[in-house]
C-alpha positions as CSV (number, residue, x, y, z in Angstrom):
1,M,-46.9,-98.4,118.8
2,D,-48.1,-98.1,122.7
3,L,-45.2,-97.6,124.5
4,G,-46.4,-98.5,127.9
5,R,-48.4,-101.8,126.3
6,E,-45.4,-102.5,125.1
7,M,-43.3,-102.1,128.2
8,E,-45.5,-104.8,130.2
9,K,-45.8,-107.5,127.6
10,I,-41.8,-107.1,128.1
11,K,-41.8,-107.3,131.5
12,Q,-44.0,-110.1,131.3
13,Q,-41.8,-112.0,129.1
14,L,-38.7,-111.1,131.6
15,K,-41.1,-112.7,133.7
16,E,-41.4,-116.0,132.3
17,I,-38.2,-115.9,131.3
18,L,-36.6,-115.7,135.4
19,V,-39.5,-118.3,136.4
20,D,-39.7,-121.0,133.5
21,D,-36.2,-120.5,131.7
22,L,-34.0,-119.7,135.2
23,K,-35.9,-121.7,137.2
24,I,-36.2,-119.4,140.4
25,Q,-37.3,-121.6,142.9
26,G,-40.3,-120.5,144.9
27,I,-41.4,-117.6,142.6
28,V,-44.2,-117.2,140.1
29,K,-44.5,-114.5,138.5
30,E,-46.9,-112.5,140.2
31,D,-44.2,-112.3,143.4
32,I,-41.9,-110.6,140.9
33,D,-41.4,-106.4,141.5
34,D,-40.9,-104.7,138.5
35,D,-38.2,-102.3,140.3
36,G,-37.2,-105.2,142.3
37,Q,-33.3,-106.2,142.7
38,L,-32.7,-109.1,140.7
39,F,-29.3,-109.9,141.9
40,G,-28.2,-109.8,145.7
41,E,-31.1,-109.2,148.0
42,G,-33.5,-109.1,145.5
43,L,-34.6,-112.4,143.0
44,G,-30.7,-114.2,144.5
45,L,-29.6,-114.2,140.8
46,D,-26.3,-114.9,140.6
47,S,-23.4,-114.5,137.8
48,L,-24.1,-117.3,136.3
49,D,-27.7,-116.4,135.8
50,A,-26.5,-113.1,134.4
51,V,-25.0,-114.8,131.6
52,E,-27.9,-117.2,131.4
53,L,-29.9,-114.0,131.1
54,A,-28.2,-112.1,128.8
55,F,-28.2,-115.4,126.4
56,L,-32.2,-115.3,126.8
57,V,-32.5,-111.9,126.2
58,E,-30.8,-112.1,123.0
59,K,-32.8,-115.0,121.7
60,R,-35.8,-114.0,122.7
61,F,-35.7,-110.2,122.0
62,G,-33.0,-110.0,119.7
63,V,-30.8,-107.4,122.2
64,T,-27.1,-107.8,123.1
65,I,-25.9,-106.8,126.4
66,A,-22.5,-105.4,125.3
67,D,-20.7,-106.5,128.4
68,M,-20.7,-107.2,132.6
69,E,-20.6,-103.1,133.1
70,E,-23.6,-102.7,130.8
71,G,-25.0,-105.5,132.2
72,K,-25.0,-103.8,135.7
73,T,-27.1,-101.2,135.0
74,V,-29.4,-103.2,132.7
75,F,-29.9,-105.8,135.3
76,E,-30.9,-103.7,138.2
77,S,-34.2,-104.6,138.1
78,I,-37.1,-105.8,135.6
79,N,-38.1,-102.3,134.9
80,A,-34.8,-101.1,134.0
81,L,-34.0,-104.4,131.9
82,A,-37.5,-103.9,129.7
83,K,-36.9,-100.3,129.4
84,F,-33.4,-101.2,128.0
85,I,-35.1,-104.0,125.4
86,A,-37.6,-101.6,124.0
87,E,-35.0,-98.8,123.7
88,R,-33.3,-101.4,121.2
89,M,-36.3,-102.9,119.2
90,E,-37.6,-99.6,118.3
């Protein structure tokens, strides 16, 4: 398995989740920076979005984010979340 290609695929799926499922206003997938913050200053996600995102990640990838403490690190950026998912899918 080509990890680089797999990571790109996961990142694209995550961006689709953010735009299509969480319905972030005024943002298209191409606008989302892989290293940009998802919460606060970044995309402006909040705690309700975190819960929904955790659910959607589990549904789409079969990967569980154990608790909000783990979520803080995992939800730092698209890259952090994709890395977390890829490591657990192996």
